[in-house]
N, C-alpha and C positions, 0 to 999 in steps of 0.2 A: 503496496501500500507505499502511497503516495502524500503525503500534507505537504504545504504553501506555509513554511514559515519567512521570518526575518535573518536578513541579508543585511544586507546595511545601512545604519542608516547616517545621513545627517541633519544633528538637532540643532535645528531657529541656524534660521540668518537670514537676512537681508539679503528680498531681492530689490537689485542693482538700474534693473529696468525690463519693461513687458515693448515687444515687437508684434505687432497683431499685423503685419508684412509681412514677416517671416512663415512660409512653410508649416509648420510646426515647431513643435521639441520645447525643452530648456535648455542651455544655455549654462555650463556649471564653470566653472576656475578648476584646472585640471589639476594642482594643489590638493585643493579639495576631494575630487573622484578618485587620488591614486590615495589618498587616509580611507575612503566610505572603501576601497575594495569595489569599485563601480565601474566599467567600461562602458566607452562612444555604445547606444545602439541600445541598450539599457533598459525594462519595462522601469520607471520610477511611479512613486505615488506621489502625489504632494496632496499636505499638509497647511491652507492659510489659514493660520495662528487668528490671525488680523475677523476675517470675517465667515472662519467654519467652514470656504468652498475647499474641496474635497474633487482630487480630478487624479486621471493616471493620461502619463507621455512616455517618450524617453531623452533619456541622456546624452547633448551635444559637450562634446571634450572643448572650452575654455580658454581662452591665456593662464597663463599660471603665474596666481602669487597676486593678479589685479582680484581677486574674493570678487570676482564677477556672477552673477546666478540672474539671471534674463528669463523671462519669460517668451516666450517664440507662440506665432502664429491664435488660429482664435480662445488658447487659455490664457492668452493677454488681456483677453476683457474677466478672467474671475482673478486678478492682483493687481496693487499696485506699487509701480519702486515703493522702497520703502516698507513695506509686508514683512510679516515675518514668518519664515515658512519650515516643515517638515520635510525632509526626502527621505523618501522608503524604497527600497527595492527588497521582495519576496525569494524566495526560493524553491524549487521542487524537490523533496529527498525521502529519500526511505524513511518508518517513521522511526528504526533505529536507529541512524545516521539521524537523523534530525534532537536526537537525546542529546544527542554530544554533538551538534553542535554548535557553539557563540558565537555571535554577528557579531558584527563592523559597529560599531558607531563613534559616534566621535563629535563634537564638542567643540565647532568653529569660537573665535572672536567674536558677537552679535551684533560689534556696530562697523565695521571692517574685513565680517567674513574672509578672514586668514587666522592660521595657526597658530594657537599659544605655543 
C-alpha cells in the first residue's frame, strides 16, 4: 500500500512578486529549493497565511541568494506581494517506508526569505 506523506516544507516565506502574465507555477530561490530538497517541476501546495487560500502548482528554480518567491500565472490572483505563505510537497511511499521517513522542513528568515 502506498500513502502520501509530507516530503518537504518551506515554512513561512514572503511573496516577492506576482506575475499574472506568466504561464504558471511558483518561482522559488534556488537556495531555498536546495535546502528543502525540492526540484524544478515538482508539484507543490501553497498555503497563504494572509487569506487562507490553498492551491497546487509546480516549482521553478529562481536565482540563487535573492530570496525570490514569485507566484506566476492565474494563481497570482490568490496572493499579493508581501503575503506570507507555506510551500509544501508530498511523496508517495510504501507504508513501512513512510514510518521511517523524515521530511525536510526549513524555516527561512521571513523578512528576506534567506537561510540563517
